[in-house]
C-alpha positions as CSV (number, residue, x, y, z in Angstrom):
1,M,-170.7,-120.9,-19.3
2,K,-172.8,-118.1,-17.9
3,I,-173.0,-117.1,-14.3
4,K,-176.6,-116.5,-13.4
5,G,-176.1,-115.1,-9.9
6,V,-174.8,-116.0,-6.4
7,D,-176.8,-118.8,-4.8
8,Y,-175.2,-118.9,-1.4
9,V,-172.4,-117.7,0.8
10,M,-170.9,-120.3,3.2
11,Y,-168.9,-120.2,6.5
12,Y,-167.2,-123.3,7.9
13,V,-168.0,-123.9,11.5
14,S,-166.8,-126.3,14.2
15,D,-170.1,-127.1,16.0
16,L,-173.2,-127.2,13.8
17,K,-175.7,-127.0,16.7
18,K,-174.0,-124.2,18.4
19,S,-173.7,-122.2,15.1
20,I,-177.3,-122.9,14.2
21,D,-178.3,-121.5,17.6
22,F,-176.1,-118.4,17.0
23,Y,-177.3,-117.6,13.5
24,Q,-180.9,-118.4,14.2
25,N,-181.4,-117.1,17.8
26,T,-178.7,-114.5,18.2
27,L,-178.8,-113.0,14.7
28,G,-182.4,-113.8,13.9
29,L,-181.8,-115.6,10.6
30,K,-184.6,-117.9,9.6
31,L,-183.5,-121.6,9.3
32,D,-184.4,-122.7,5.8
33,G,-185.6,-126.3,5.9
34,E,-184.1,-129.1,8.0
35,P,-180.3,-129.0,8.6
36,G,-178.3,-131.9,7.2
37,D,-175.7,-133.9,9.2
38,S,-172.9,-131.3,8.4
39,W,-174.7,-128.2,7.0
40,A,-177.6,-125.8,7.5
41,E,-179.1,-123.1,5.4
42,F,-180.6,-119.8,6.4
43,D,-182.8,-117.3,4.5
44,A,-180.7,-114.1,4.4
45,G,-183.0,-112.2,2.0
46,N,-181.4,-112.0,-1.4
47,V,-179.0,-115.0,-0.9
48,T,-178.9,-118.2,1.1
49,F,-176.4,-118.2,4.0
50,D,-174.9,-121.7,4.7
51,I,-172.9,-123.1,7.5
52,G,-171.0,-126.4,7.3
53,T,-168.8,-128.6,9.4
54,F,-167.3,-130.7,6.5
55,D,-164.0,-128.9,6.1
56,K,-162.5,-128.6,9.6
57,D,-159.3,-127.0,8.2
58,M,-161.2,-124.0,7.0
59,V,-163.1,-123.2,10.2
60,G,-162.8,-119.5,10.9
61,K,-160.5,-118.9,8.0
62,C,-162.7,-118.0,5.1
63,S,-166.1,-118.0,3.5
64,G,-167.1,-119.4,0.1
65,V,-169.3,-118.3,-2.7
66,A,-171.4,-120.4,-5.0
67,F,-172.0,-119.2,-8.6
68,A,-175.3,-120.5,-10.1
69,V,-174.9,-122.2,-13.5
70,D,-177.3,-124.0,-15.8
71,D,-175.3,-127.2,-16.3
72,I,-172.7,-128.3,-13.7
73,K,-171.0,-131.1,-15.7
74,K,-170.8,-129.0,-18.9
75,S,-169.4,-126.0,-16.9
76,V,-166.8,-128.3,-15.1
77,D,-165.7,-129.8,-18.4
78,E,-165.4,-126.3,-19.9
79,L,-163.2,-125.1,-17.0
80,K,-161.0,-128.3,-17.2
81,K,-160.3,-127.6,-20.8
82,K,-159.1,-124.1,-19.8
83,G,-156.7,-125.7,-17.2
84,V,-158.7,-124.7,-14.2
85,K,-158.2,-126.9,-11.1
86,V,-161.3,-128.8,-10.1
87,L,-161.1,-129.8,-6.4
88,D,-164.3,-131.8,-6.1
89,E,-166.1,-133.3,-9.1
90,V,-169.9,-133.0,-9.1
91,W,-171.5,-133.5,-5.7
92,E,-175.1,-133.8,-4.7
93,T,-177.3,-133.0,-1.8
94,P,-181.1,-133.3,-1.4
95,V,-181.6,-129.7,-2.6
96,C,-178.8,-129.0,-5.1
97,H,-175.6,-130.2,-6.8
98,G,-172.4,-128.6,-7.7
99,A,-168.6,-128.8,-8.0
100,T,-165.7,-127.1,-6.1
101,I,-163.2,-125.2,-8.1
102,A,-160.0,-123.3,-7.3
103,D,-159.0,-119.9,-8.6
104,P,-155.3,-119.3,-9.5
105,D,-154.5,-118.5,-5.8
106,G,-156.2,-121.7,-4.5
107,N,-159.3,-119.9,-3.3
108,K,-162.2,-122.2,-3.4
109,F,-165.6,-121.5,-5.0
110,N,-168.5,-123.6,-6.1
111,L,-170.4,-123.9,-9.3
112,H,-174.0,-124.7,-8.1
113,K,-177.4,-125.6,-9.4
114,R,-180.5,-125.8,-7.2
115,N,-182.7,-128.8,-8.0
116,D,-185.8,-126.5,-8.2
117,G,-184.1,-124.5,-11.0
118,T,-184.0,-121.2,-9.2
119,A,-180.8,-119.1,-8.9
120,G,-179.7,-116.2,-6.7
121,A,-182.6,-114.2,-5.2
122,E,-185.3,-115.9,-7.3
C-alpha cells in the first residue's frame, strides 16, 4: 500500500447547519458541493475540510485524517493481514469510498479514494 496524500481533515460536529454557517460565513470557507444528510465539505486550499454529525461521541474531541490510496479493499486486506484493527469496512458516499482504521492507541483514520481519481491537492 502506498499513501498518495491527505484527502481531507474532518471534525465531528453536533449541528450540521450551525457548523456550515460558521465555517462558510464566519471563517469564509467555500462550501464544496451540496451537503449530505450528515456531512459537508469545504475547499480549504490544499486539502478538503469536512464536518460530520455521524459520530456524536466524538463531537469536540478530535479530528480525523484520510489517507488517499489507490485500492481501498486491497489496502484493508493488507492491513488486516498485519493485525491492524479495521473499525468500518469499505463505505461509500456519492463522491468517494473508504474504510475506517484504528492505530495501536485506538486513534481513528480513514483510507480514502475519491471517485474522480484525484488525491490530496490535485
